[in-house]
C-alpha positions as CSV (number, residue, x, y, z in Angstrom):
1,M,125.3,-88.9,103.3
2,K,126.3,-85.2,105.6
3,I,124.0,-83.3,107.2
4,V,124.0,-80.2,109.5
5,F,121.4,-80.0,112.1
6,C,121.5,-76.0,113.7
7,G,118.6,-74.6,115.7
8,G,117.4,-73.3,118.4
9,H,115.2,-75.8,119.8
10,H,117.6,-78.8,120.3
11,N,115.1,-81.2,121.7
12,S,113.0,-81.5,119.1
13,A,116.5,-81.4,116.5
14,L,118.6,-84.0,118.6
15,L,115.1,-86.6,117.7
16,V,115.5,-86.1,114.0
17,A,119.1,-86.6,113.7
18,K,119.2,-89.5,116.1
19,A,117.0,-91.0,113.5
20,L,118.9,-90.7,110.8
21,K,122.1,-91.6,112.3
22,E,120.3,-95.0,112.7
23,K,120.2,-95.2,109.0
24,K,123.7,-94.8,108.7
25,E,123.5,-91.4,107.8
26,S,126.5,-88.8,108.8
27,I,125.5,-86.1,111.4
28,F,126.8,-83.1,112.4
29,W,125.7,-79.9,114.9
30,F,126.7,-76.3,115.0
31,G,125.1,-74.9,117.7
32,H,125.8,-73.2,121.1
33,R,127.9,-74.8,123.5
34,F,126.8,-73.0,126.3
35,T,122.7,-71.7,126.7
36,M,123.8,-67.5,127.1
37,V,126.6,-65.2,126.1
38,G,129.4,-65.2,128.7
39,D,128.1,-68.4,130.6
40,K,130.9,-70.1,132.2
41,N,128.6,-73.9,132.2
42,L,128.0,-76.2,129.6
43,G,124.3,-75.8,127.6
44,A,122.1,-78.8,127.5
45,E,122.6,-78.5,123.9
46,Y,126.2,-79.4,124.0
47,L,125.7,-82.1,126.6
48,E,123.2,-83.8,125.4
49,V,124.1,-83.8,121.6
50,S,127.9,-85.2,122.7
51,A,126.1,-87.6,124.4
52,E,124.8,-89.0,121.1
53,K,128.8,-88.7,120.0
54,I,127.3,-86.3,117.4
55,P,129.9,-83.9,116.2
56,F,129.5,-80.8,117.1
57,I,131.0,-77.3,116.2
58,E,130.4,-74.2,118.0
59,I,129.4,-71.9,116.4
60,K,129.2,-67.9,117.9
61,A,126.3,-66.4,116.3
62,G,124.8,-63.2,117.7
63,K,121.5,-61.3,117.6
64,W,120.2,-58.0,118.0
65,Q,119.6,-58.1,121.9
66,P,120.0,-53.9,123.4
67,K,119.4,-55.3,127.1
68,F,121.5,-58.0,127.2
69,K,125.6,-57.7,126.1
70,F,124.9,-55.6,123.1
71,L,128.1,-54.7,121.9
72,I,129.2,-58.8,122.4
73,N,126.0,-59.3,120.0
74,I,126.8,-57.1,117.2
75,F,129.7,-58.3,116.8
76,R,128.8,-61.9,116.8
77,I,126.5,-61.7,113.6
78,P,128.9,-61.8,111.0
79,Y,131.3,-63.7,112.8
80,G,128.5,-66.2,113.0
81,F,128.3,-66.0,109.4
82,L,131.8,-66.3,109.1
83,Q,132.7,-69.4,111.0
84,S,129.8,-71.1,109.2
85,F,130.6,-70.3,105.9
86,F,133.7,-71.8,107.2
87,W,132.7,-75.0,108.5
88,L,130.5,-75.6,105.7
89,I,133.3,-75.7,103.6
90,K,135.2,-77.6,105.4
91,V,132.3,-80.0,106.0
92,R,130.9,-80.2,102.6
93,P,127.6,-81.4,103.8
94,Q,124.9,-82.6,101.0
95,L,121.9,-81.2,103.3
96,I,121.4,-78.5,106.1
97,V,118.3,-79.5,108.9
98,S,117.9,-76.4,110.5
99,F,115.3,-75.7,113.9
100,G,115.2,-71.8,113.4
101,G,116.4,-69.3,115.9
102,Y,119.5,-67.0,115.5
103,I,122.0,-69.6,115.3
104,A,120.4,-71.3,112.5
105,L,120.6,-67.8,110.3
106,P,123.7,-67.4,109.3
107,V,124.4,-71.8,108.3
108,A,121.2,-71.6,106.5
109,I,122.2,-68.3,104.5
110,S,125.8,-69.6,103.9
111,G,124.8,-72.6,103.1
112,W,122.4,-71.2,100.5
113,I,125.4,-69.1,99.3
114,L,127.5,-72.3,99.0
115,K,124.4,-74.3,97.2
116,I,123.4,-76.6,100.2
117,P,119.8,-77.6,100.2
118,V,118.4,-76.3,103.2
119,V,114.7,-77.5,105.1
120,T,113.3,-75.4,107.9
121,H,111.2,-77.0,110.7
122,E,109.0,-73.9,112.4
123,Q,108.1,-74.6,115.9
124,T,105.9,-71.8,117.1
125,T,102.4,-70.7,116.0
126,V,104.1,-67.6,114.8
127,S,107.4,-67.6,112.9
128,G,110.3,-65.4,113.5
129,V,112.6,-62.8,111.9
130,A,115.4,-65.8,111.2
131,N,112.7,-68.4,110.3
132,G,111.0,-66.1,108.2
133,L,114.3,-65.3,106.3
134,I,115.3,-69.1,106.5
135,A,112.0,-70.0,104.4
136,K,112.5,-68.3,101.6
137,I,115.8,-70.4,100.7
138,A,114.2,-74.0,102.0
139,K,113.5,-76.3,100.2
140,K,110.7,-77.2,102.6
141,I,108.9,-76.0,105.8
142,F,108.1,-78.4,107.9
143,V,105.4,-76.6,110.7
144,S,104.5,-78.0,113.9
145,F,100.8,-76.5,114.0
146,P,98.0,-76.2,110.8
147,S,98.3,-72.3,112.0
148,S,101.8,-71.8,110.9
149,A,100.8,-73.1,107.6
150,D,99.5,-69.5,105.7
151,R,102.6,-67.9,106.8
152,F,104.9,-69.3,104.2
153,P,105.0,-70.2,100.8
154,K,102.0,-72.8,100.3
155,E,104.5,-75.4,97.7
156,K,106.9,-75.8,100.8
157,V,104.5,-76.6,103.8
158,V,104.7,-80.0,105.0
159,L,102.4,-80.2,108.4
160,T,104.7,-82.7,110.7
161,G,104.0,-81.8,113.9
162,L,107.0,-81.1,116.5
163,P,109.0,-84.2,117.6
164,I,109.0,-84.6,121.0
165,R,111.1,-87.0,123.6
166,T,109.2,-90.3,123.6
167,E,111.1,-90.7,126.7
168,I,107.8,-88.8,128.2
169,F,105.6,-91.3,127.7
170,D,107.3,-94.3,129.5
171,K,105.7,-94.9,133.3
172,G,108.8,-94.2,134.5
173,K,108.3,-94.1,138.7
174,K,106.6,-92.1,141.1
175,L,109.2,-89.7,142.7
176,F,107.0,-89.1,146.1
177,E,105.6,-91.7,148.0
178,N,103.2,-89.2,149.6
179,S,99.6,-88.1,149.2
180,K,100.6,-84.6,148.1
181,K,100.1,-83.0,144.7
182,T,103.5,-82.8,143.1
183,I,104.3,-79.8,140.8
184,Y,107.2,-79.4,138.0
185,I,108.7,-76.2,137.6
186,T,110.4,-75.5,134.8
187,G,111.5,-72.6,132.8
188,G,113.3,-74.7,130.1
189,K,116.8,-75.6,129.5
190,Q,118.6,-72.3,130.2
191,G,116.0,-72.0,133.1
192,A,113.7,-68.7,134.0
193,H,115.4,-66.4,136.6
194,L,112.3,-64.7,137.0
195,I,110.2,-67.5,137.8
196,N,112.8,-69.0,140.2
197,E,113.0,-65.8,142.1
198,E,109.3,-66.0,142.8
199,V,109.2,-69.1,143.7
200,F,112.5,-68.9,146.3
201,K,110.5,-66.3,147.9
202,I,107.5,-68.5,148.7
203,L,109.6,-72.1,149.0
204,P,108.7,-72.8,151.9
205,K,104.8,-72.2,151.9
206,I,104.8,-74.3,147.8
207,L,106.5,-77.3,149.7
208,A,104.0,-77.4,153.2
209,N,101.1,-77.7,150.7
210,F,102.9,-79.9,147.8
211,N,105.9,-81.7,146.2
212,V,108.2,-79.5,144.4
213,I,110.2,-81.1,141.1
214,H,112.3,-78.0,140.3
215,Q,114.5,-77.3,137.6
216,C,115.8,-73.8,137.2
217,G,118.5,-74.1,134.9
218,S,122.2,-74.4,134.7
219,T,123.9,-70.6,133.4
220,S,126.4,-69.6,135.5
221,L,125.0,-65.9,135.4
222,F,121.9,-66.2,137.7
223,D,123.6,-69.6,139.4
224,D,119.9,-70.4,140.7
225,I,121.1,-73.9,141.0
226,K,123.5,-72.5,144.0
227,T,120.3,-70.6,145.7
228,A,117.7,-73.1,145.3
229,Q,120.3,-75.4,147.3
230,E,121.2,-73.1,150.1
231,I,117.9,-72.6,150.6
232,K,117.1,-76.1,151.0
233,K,119.8,-76.9,153.2
234,T,117.5,-74.4,155.9
235,L,114.5,-76.2,155.3
236,T,113.2,-78.8,158.2
237,K,112.1,-81.7,155.8
238,D,113.8,-81.3,152.5
239,F,112.5,-84.9,151.1
240,N,109.5,-83.6,148.9
241,Y,112.0,-80.6,147.2
242,L,113.8,-82.1,144.0
243,V,115.9,-79.5,142.4
244,K,118.3,-79.9,139.4
245,E,119.4,-77.4,137.0
246,Y,118.3,-79.4,134.2
247,F,116.1,-83.4,133.5
248,F,117.7,-85.3,130.9
249,E,115.9,-88.3,128.9
250,E,116.2,-90.9,131.0
251,E,114.7,-89.0,133.8
252,I,112.2,-87.1,132.3
253,G,109.2,-89.8,132.0
254,S,109.4,-89.8,135.7
255,V,108.8,-85.8,136.1
256,F,106.0,-86.0,133.6
257,K,104.7,-89.1,135.6
258,S,105.3,-87.6,139.3
259,A,103.8,-83.7,138.4
260,D,100.0,-83.2,139.0
261,F,100.5,-80.1,137.2
262,V,103.1,-77.4,135.6
263,I,104.2,-74.3,136.0
264,S,106.0,-72.9,133.1
265,R,107.0,-70.7,131.1
266,A,105.2,-71.1,127.7
267,G,107.5,-71.9,124.7
268,A,106.3,-73.8,122.3
269,H,108.0,-77.5,123.0
270,T,107.3,-77.2,126.5
271,V,103.5,-76.2,125.5
272,Y,103.3,-79.1,122.8
273,E,104.2,-81.8,125.4
274,L,101.7,-80.1,127.8
275,M,98.9,-81.1,125.1
276,Y,100.2,-83.9,124.0
277,L,100.6,-85.9,127.5
278,N,97.3,-83.6,128.7
279,K,98.8,-82.2,131.5
280,P,97.7,-79.2,133.1
281,A,99.7,-76.6,134.5
282,I,100.0,-72.4,134.7
283,V,102.2,-70.5,132.2
284,V,104.0,-67.2,132.4
285,P,104.6,-66.4,128.9
286,I,107.7,-63.9,127.9
287,P,106.1,-60.6,127.4
288,W,108.8,-59.5,124.9
289,S,109.2,-62.9,123.5
290,N,109.1,-62.3,119.0
291,K,105.8,-61.0,118.1
292,N,104.1,-62.4,121.0
293,E,104.6,-66.1,120.4
294,Q,104.8,-67.4,123.9
295,V,101.3,-65.1,124.7
296,H,99.8,-67.1,121.3
297,N,100.9,-70.1,122.7
298,A,99.5,-69.2,126.4
299,Q,96.5,-68.6,124.6
300,M,96.4,-71.4,122.9
301,L,96.4,-74.1,126.1
302,K,94.3,-72.1,127.7
303,Q,91.5,-72.1,125.1
304,I,91.3,-76.0,124.7
305,G,91.0,-76.1,128.6
306,L,94.5,-77.0,129.6
307,G,96.0,-74.6,131.4
308,E,95.7,-70.6,133.2
309,I,97.9,-67.9,132.4
310,L,99.7,-65.9,134.9
311,E,101.0,-62.4,133.4
312,Q,104.7,-61.8,134.5
313,K,103.2,-58.8,136.4
314,D,101.6,-60.6,138.2
315,L,104.1,-63.1,139.0
316,E,106.0,-60.0,139.9
317,N,103.9,-58.6,142.1
318,G,103.7,-61.9,144.4
319,E,100.7,-63.3,142.9
320,L,102.0,-67.1,142.1
321,F,101.3,-68.5,145.3
322,S,97.5,-67.5,145.4
323,T,97.2,-69.2,142.2
324,I,98.5,-72.3,143.1
325,M,96.1,-72.6,145.3
326,R,93.5,-72.0,143.2
327,F,94.6,-73.7,140.4
328,S,95.0,-77.1,142.8
329,E,91.7,-76.6,144.3
330,N,89.9,-76.9,140.4
331,L,92.4,-79.5,139.1
332,E,90.0,-81.7,137.8
333,K,88.5,-78.9,135.4
334,Y,91.8,-78.7,133.3
335,K,91.4,-81.6,130.7
336,S,92.1,-80.7,127.0
337,D,89.2,-81.0,124.6
338,P,89.8,-83.6,122.3
339,N,88.7,-81.0,119.2
340,G,90.4,-78.0,120.2
341,S,93.9,-79.4,119.9
342,S,96.6,-79.2,117.4
343,V,99.0,-82.0,118.6
344,V,100.0,-83.8,115.6
345,K,102.0,-87.5,116.3
346,N,104.9,-89.1,114.7
347,A,106.3,-85.9,113.6
348,T,110.0,-87.2,113.4
349,E,109.3,-89.8,111.2
350,K,107.3,-87.4,108.9
351,I,109.9,-85.5,109.1
352,V,112.6,-88.1,108.0
353,K,110.8,-89.7,105.3
354,E,110.3,-85.9,103.9
355,I,114.0,-85.5,104.4
356,E,114.7,-89.1,102.6
357,D,111.9,-87.7,100.1
358,L,113.6,-85.0,99.2
359,V,117.0,-86.7,99.2
360,A,115.6,-89.2,96.3
361,K,114.1,-86.8,94.7
362,D,117.1,-84.2,94.2
363,Y,119.7,-86.9,94.7
364,L,121.9,-85.9,91.5
365,H,121.7,-82.1,92.1
366,F,123.0,-83.2,96.4
367,F,126.0,-84.3,95.0
368,K,126.7,-81.6,92.8
369,I,128.5,-79.6,95.9
């Protein structure tokens, strides 16, 4: 069977795709070759999917984004639909698996027009516009959190949890041999430029007290990795500062094993991993995220006793270092309440089983295409 994967959360989607590929299904990936419009560096999504020998088809979808490359994004909206329609006709899949986001919308809608069944996964505690629309045509809606279930038609919803990388549970190895605490700073696959900027301002002070593992993103629009490397050259000792654009699957186990706590945005995938690993964190939610999605994620992490919220305005007002010191001094109190966590395990296996059950139930329908 041919299955097309698409969506904004490639880490989770790729785990399901790999599991289905191991069952000898033919997987195709519709996605972003670059992380951002205008970027010149290949994105982590393209690199990781291609590394799995999964055919990658670039869809140049657009979204309403008035403050960033507005005209290009507007033009890309209809273009993304045309591309999706063309490639779906060419590939002729029997199923589309969406993981939400604006790139999934033209693929799912085009599939619906072509009578290709669609299933979708909602990673967040709130549903975005794209997934809200996709849910109307989807056969099944997989959700990460129980709180998301009420946002969709009850008969379609399955609580599966969020697929996360098994590598994060590997023992890995400690990346530093000294007695300092270690901070893992991450902004996700494209980095968080505002967090990076504030980190760069105080990096020598941080390194005087901590080891730092810094994932600063690969986008050429800001080129934060170049800034980080230039700063590293000026340090008297740089052995306790490890910086990369992105940490891949074979590296992430050692990163999490080494980290005493994390500084990050409050995306659904990051928050879910933190909850799963019971890893303390200072989270800086994006204030303009859809329906305050990241604020809700951050509040959930704080409510279960695992983190503190640093608002972006306070980040930009220079409060990062004082927040780090307070958090470190009280680190032992940040432990997850086992009764408060909403983590569901074995998500990949559950989603694969739901897909297999759907295929078995609608076998004849699938092959009418």
